[in-house]
mmCIF file of the C-alpha atoms, coordinates in Angstrom:
data_MODEL
# 
_entry.id   MODEL 
# 
loop_
_atom_site.group_PDB 
_atom_site.id 
_atom_site.type_symbol 
_atom_site.label_atom_id 
_atom_site.label_alt_id 
_atom_site.label_comp_id 
_atom_site.label_asym_id 
_atom_site.label_entity_id 
_atom_site.label_seq_id 
_atom_site.pdbx_PDB_ins_code 
_atom_site.Cartn_x 
_atom_site.Cartn_y 
_atom_site.Cartn_z 
_atom_site.occupancy 
_atom_site.B_iso_or_equiv 
_atom_site.pdbx_formal_charge 
_atom_site.auth_seq_id 
_atom_site.auth_comp_id 
_atom_site.auth_asym_id 
_atom_site.auth_atom_id 
_atom_site.pdbx_PDB_model_num 
ATOM 1  C CA . MET A 1 1  ? 13.316  20.700  6.698   1.00 0.00 ? 1  MET A CA 1 
ATOM 2  C CA . ALA A 1 2  ? 13.324  16.933  6.279   1.00 0.00 ? 2  ALA A CA 1 
ATOM 3  C CA . SER A 1 3  ? 16.354  14.997  7.388   1.00 0.00 ? 3  SER A CA 1 
ATOM 4  C CA . GLU A 1 4  ? 18.210  12.782  4.957   1.00 0.00 ? 4  GLU A CA 1 
ATOM 5  C CA . MET A 1 5  ? 17.861  9.035   5.157   1.00 0.00 ? 5  MET A CA 1 
ATOM 6  C CA . SER A 1 6  ? 19.896  6.245   3.679   1.00 0.00 ? 6  SER A CA 1 
ATOM 7  C CA . LEU A 1 7  ? 18.565  4.057   0.900   1.00 0.00 ? 7  LEU A CA 1 
ATOM 8  C CA . GLU A 1 8  ? 18.016  1.222   3.385   1.00 0.00 ? 8  GLU A CA 1 
ATOM 9  C CA . GLU A 1 9  ? 16.110  3.519   5.744   1.00 0.00 ? 9  GLU A CA 1 
ATOM 10 C CA . PHE A 1 10 ? 13.984  4.689   2.809   1.00 0.00 ? 10 PHE A CA 1 
ATOM 11 C CA . LYS A 1 11 ? 13.237  1.110   1.750   1.00 0.00 ? 11 LYS A CA 1 
ATOM 12 C CA . THR A 1 12 ? 12.258  0.205   5.311   1.00 0.00 ? 12 THR A CA 1 
ATOM 13 C CA . ALA A 1 13 ? 10.041  3.271   5.683   1.00 0.00 ? 13 ALA A CA 1 
ATOM 14 C CA . LEU A 1 14 ? 8.441   2.607   2.295   1.00 0.00 ? 14 LEU A CA 1 
ATOM 15 C CA . GLU A 1 15 ? 7.714   -1.017  3.223   1.00 0.00 ? 15 GLU A CA 1 
ATOM 16 C CA . GLU A 1 16 ? 6.112   0.093   6.510   1.00 0.00 ? 16 GLU A CA 1 
ATOM 17 C CA . ARG A 1 17 ? 3.803   2.440   4.631   1.00 0.00 ? 17 ARG A CA 1 
ATOM 18 C CA . ARG A 1 18 ? 3.009   -0.182  1.984   1.00 0.00 ? 18 ARG A CA 1 
ATOM 19 C CA . GLN A 1 19 ? 1.946   -2.583  4.720   1.00 0.00 ? 19 GLN A CA 1 
ATOM 20 C CA . ARG A 1 20 ? -0.255  0.107   6.291   1.00 0.00 ? 20 ARG A CA 1 
ATOM 21 C CA . VAL A 1 21 ? -2.084  0.533   2.978   1.00 0.00 ? 21 VAL A CA 1 
ATOM 22 C CA . TYR A 1 22 ? -2.448  -3.235  2.486   1.00 0.00 ? 22 TYR A CA 1 
ATOM 23 C CA . ARG A 1 23 ? -3.753  -3.714  6.044   1.00 0.00 ? 23 ARG A CA 1 
ATOM 24 C CA . TYR A 1 24 ? -6.293  -0.947  5.494   1.00 0.00 ? 24 TYR A CA 1 
ATOM 25 C CA . LEU A 1 25 ? -7.525  -2.422  2.219   1.00 0.00 ? 25 LEU A CA 1 
ATOM 26 C CA . ARG A 1 26 ? -7.737  -5.965  3.586   1.00 0.00 ? 26 ARG A CA 1 
ATOM 27 C CA . ALA A 1 27 ? -9.476  -4.922  6.818   1.00 0.00 ? 27 ALA A CA 1 
ATOM 28 C CA . GLY A 1 28 ? -12.348 -3.139  5.102   1.00 0.00 ? 28 GLY A CA 1 
ATOM 29 C CA . ASP A 1 29 ? -15.495 -4.608  3.693   1.00 0.00 ? 29 ASP A CA 1 
ATOM 30 C CA . TYR A 1 30 ? -14.481 -3.645  0.163   1.00 0.00 ? 30 TYR A CA 1 
ATOM 31 C CA . ALA A 1 31 ? -14.908 -7.069  -1.417  1.00 0.00 ? 31 ALA A CA 1 
ATOM 32 C CA . ARG A 1 32 ? -18.677 -6.756  -1.539  1.00 0.00 ? 32 ARG A CA 1 
ATOM 33 C CA . TYR A 1 33 ? -18.391 -3.793  -3.914  1.00 0.00 ? 33 TYR A CA 1 
ATOM 34 C CA . PHE A 1 34 ? -16.583 -5.740  -6.627  1.00 0.00 ? 34 PHE A CA 1 
ATOM 35 C CA . ARG A 1 35 ? -18.860 -7.730  -8.915  1.00 0.00 ? 35 ARG A CA 1 
ATOM 36 C CA . PRO A 1 36 ? -18.745 -10.189 -10.594 1.00 0.00 ? 36 PRO A CA 1 
ATOM 37 C CA . SER A 1 37 ? -16.712 -12.450 -8.330  1.00 0.00 ? 37 SER A CA 1 
ATOM 38 C CA . HIS A 1 38 ? -13.810 -12.835 -10.771 1.00 0.00 ? 38 HIS A CA 1 
ATOM 39 C CA . VAL A 1 39 ? -13.300 -9.050  -10.604 1.00 0.00 ? 39 VAL A CA 1 
ATOM 40 C CA . CYS A 1 40 ? -13.176 -9.269  -6.811  1.00 0.00 ? 40 CYS A CA 1 
ATOM 41 C CA . ASP A 1 41 ? -10.652 -12.105 -7.021  1.00 0.00 ? 41 ASP A CA 1 
ATOM 42 C CA . ALA A 1 42 ? -8.477  -10.098 -9.413  1.00 0.00 ? 42 ALA A CA 1 
ATOM 43 C CA . VAL A 1 43 ? -8.543  -6.970  -7.258  1.00 0.00 ? 43 VAL A CA 1 
ATOM 44 C CA . PHE A 1 44 ? -7.534  -8.752  -4.082  1.00 0.00 ? 44 PHE A CA 1 
ATOM 45 C CA . SER A 1 45 ? -4.968  -11.000 -5.766  1.00 0.00 ? 45 SER A CA 1 
ATOM 46 C CA . TYR A 1 46 ? -3.265  -7.764  -6.836  1.00 0.00 ? 46 TYR A CA 1 
ATOM 47 C CA . LEU A 1 47 ? -2.541  -7.088  -3.158  1.00 0.00 ? 47 LEU A CA 1 
ATOM 48 C CA . ASP A 1 48 ? -1.088  -10.567 -2.699  1.00 0.00 ? 48 ASP A CA 1 
ATOM 49 C CA . HIS A 1 49 ? 1.500   -9.982  -5.421  1.00 0.00 ? 49 HIS A CA 1 
ATOM 50 C CA . GLY A 1 50 ? 3.096   -7.022  -3.651  1.00 0.00 ? 50 GLY A CA 1 
ATOM 51 C CA . GLY A 1 51 ? 4.783   -4.155  -5.403  1.00 0.00 ? 51 GLY A CA 1 
ATOM 52 C CA . LYS A 1 52 ? 3.099   -0.991  -6.544  1.00 0.00 ? 52 LYS A CA 1 
ATOM 53 C CA . GLY A 1 53 ? 3.781   0.675   -3.194  1.00 0.00 ? 53 GLY A CA 1 
ATOM 54 C CA . LEU A 1 54 ? 5.905   3.592   -4.339  1.00 0.00 ? 54 LEU A CA 1 
ATOM 55 C CA . ARG A 1 55 ? 3.043   5.959   -5.178  1.00 0.00 ? 55 ARG A CA 1 
ATOM 56 C CA . PRO A 1 56 ? 1.161   5.459   -1.874  1.00 0.00 ? 56 PRO A CA 1 
ATOM 57 C CA . GLY A 1 57 ? 4.475   5.661   -0.030  1.00 0.00 ? 57 GLY A CA 1 
ATOM 58 C CA . ILE A 1 58 ? 5.359   8.977   -1.646  1.00 0.00 ? 58 ILE A CA 1 
ATOM 59 C CA . LEU A 1 59 ? 1.906   10.270  -0.715  1.00 0.00 ? 59 LEU A CA 1 
ATOM 60 C CA . PHE A 1 60 ? 2.491   9.262   2.919   1.00 0.00 ? 60 PHE A CA 1 
ATOM 61 C CA . PHE A 1 61 ? 5.909   10.943  2.922   1.00 0.00 ? 61 PHE A CA 1 
ATOM 62 C CA . ALA A 1 62 ? 4.489   14.115  1.331   1.00 0.00 ? 62 ALA A CA 1 
ATOM 63 C CA . CYS A 1 63 ? 1.822   14.303  4.041   1.00 0.00 ? 63 CYS A CA 1 
ATOM 64 C CA . GLY A 1 64 ? 4.327   13.668  6.804   1.00 0.00 ? 64 GLY A CA 1 
ATOM 65 C CA . ALA A 1 65 ? 2.782   10.324  7.752   1.00 0.00 ? 65 ALA A CA 1 
# 
C-alpha cells in the first residue's frame, strides 16, 4: 500500500519525474526525425515552455518509478 504524501512532496516528486522525461527527450537524437525544420523547432520549443508533466508523472507513479 502506498504511503500518503503532502501536496508539497507530491509537487516535488512530480517535478523530478518531469525533469527525467525532459532529460530523456533532449538527450536523444529525436530532432532528426522531425521535418521540416519548423516542425522540429515547434516540438522542442514545447519542452522549453514547461508544463504538461502531469500525465507522464502519473504514469511514473503508477509504475512505481
